[in-house]
Residue, then its C-alpha position, 0 to 999 in steps of 0.5 A: x139424892x137425885x142422879x148427880x152423874x148427869x151434872x158431869x161433863x167431859x171433853x176429849x183428851x188431846x193426848x191419849x197416847x201419854x200417861x199423865x196425871x191430872x189433880x183437881x183440889x176442891x177445898x170447899x166441899x160440904x155435905x151433911x152428917x146423916x146422924x146429926x144433921x150438922x155440916x161436914x167440911x172437906x177438901x176433896x182431891x181428885x187425881x187421875x190418869x185420863x184415857x179418852x176423856x177428861x172431866x170439865x171443871x165447871x161441871x165438876x164444881x157443880x157436881x161437888x156443890x150438889x152434895x151440900x144438903x145431902x146427908x151422907x157418911x164420909x165413906x159413902x160420899x167418897x166412894x160415890x164420887x169416885x164411882x160417878x167420875x169413873x163412869x163419866x171419864x172412864x180413866x186409866x186410873x183414878x183416886x179420890x181423897x176426902x180430907x174431912x175437917x175436925x169434928x169432936x177432936x177427930x179428923x178423917x181421911x178417906x181414899x178410894x181408888x180405881x185402876x182400869x184392868x186394861x192399863x194395869x200393866x202399863x201404868x207406874x202409879x204406885 
């Protein structure tokens, strides 16, 4: 996998004084099972409370699409996406939920979260 972080673009948050939640849902995420080579399909749900930056949606779409041919486990892709988005946006809080479709009778939901320590006591997110 190449450096996907460079795909992500951000813009300045116009309301950094407010704690507000942004939710983006991508119902067309695909990657490849690294063991079988079969395609994996997921709905990716990104929730975050921005600080100074927000993720730009076209770049987020292209970033998600960049995983289309990558062999990567569910847990790894969910955490890698969270890691890249935290690096790009530097949010107060972020949660990445990956809802993978049924394969062999089993569906999987992976959730990964990040909480900026600087805002730990000022956010009511739980």
